[in-house]
N, C-alpha and C positions, 0 to 999 in steps of 0.2 A: 504495499499499498504507498503513496504516497504521499507525504508529510504535507504536500499542498493541498489532494485533495478536499480536507477539511476546509468550513468554516470559519474558523478563529482566525481573528489579528493575528497579525507576521507584528511583531512588535522588536526592532532591533537599534543598535546601536550603530550600526554601518549606513551609511549611504548610499546602500542600494541593498538589493539581494538578490546572491548569485542564483543565474537563471530565471530570473521574473522580470524582467522587463516595469517600469516607471509606465501608465500611460496616461495617469493623470496627478497633479499635483493639486492639493485640495490648502495649503493654509498649516502654519505653524498650529501646532493641538496642546494642553497645557490641562497636565492635572493635577491636585492640587489634594495637601493631607495637613492638618496641623490638630495632633492631641496634647492634652496637656500633663504631665507628668503628675501622680501620684506623691503625696506627701511618706508615707511608708516605704516607698518604690525608690524616692532618692535617700533616703536614710538608711536604706541593707545598699543603695552604690556606692554611697560611700563610703561605708564598709567595707564594700569588699574595693574602692580602690584603694583603702587605707593597708589593707592585707595584702592584696594583688588578686589576680582573676581577672571570668570576665563578669560583667552583669550581666545575669539573662534577664532580667525583669526590663532592664532597656535592652536590649535585643529582641525582644518578644515585641514592644512597642516599635520598634524601628523598623521590623519584620513587616508591621502591620500598617506604617503609616505607608509605604513603599507600597503594598501591595492597590491601599486604597486609592495613590497617586496614582498606578500603575494601569488601575480598571477604570479609573474615571476618564485617563487619556486615554483609553480604546474606547471610551462611550463616545466622548467628544469627534473620535476620528471618525468614526461610524457615522456620529451625525454629520458630519462632513463633504458624506458621501468615499469618503474612501476603505479598503478594505486592508491596509499596511498604516505601519511608521516606522519613518527611517530616522536617523540620526538623533536617536532618544539620550536625553542628559539628563542625570538625575542628583538632583541639590540639596543636602542637609542644610537645615539650620534651626537653632534654636533660640527662641522670641520671646522673652519673657518667660521660663519657666516649660516653654511650648514649644514641640519637638513639631518642624515643618520640614516635610516632605514635598517638591517642586520635582513632576517629572515633563518633560518635554521635547516635542519632535515635529517634523513635519507627515499631515497625513497623507497622505496618498492611495492610488488605483493601480495595481500590479496585475498582469494575466494569472 
């Protein structure tokens, strides 16, 4: 089975998709997610930072925010008429104890 046969949105950081010519450009699309940090999670993350190791709670929130941002990006690309997004860039910021993930790219139609 060819992986391109299904109807899922193709999302890639590359400027093109090998073997899939771009037939139309639909403009820049953006997906964003802003999630608040939990006070208890912050305390445990600080302890983890002191003693070393990874902060699982923050990693989960980061993954959740990234998933939301990419899903929103796909929805906006589909609304613009695209079936793929190329040149995707992910940005991460902390704003007033809120975690922000932004995904942007160009919505396109590929064969």
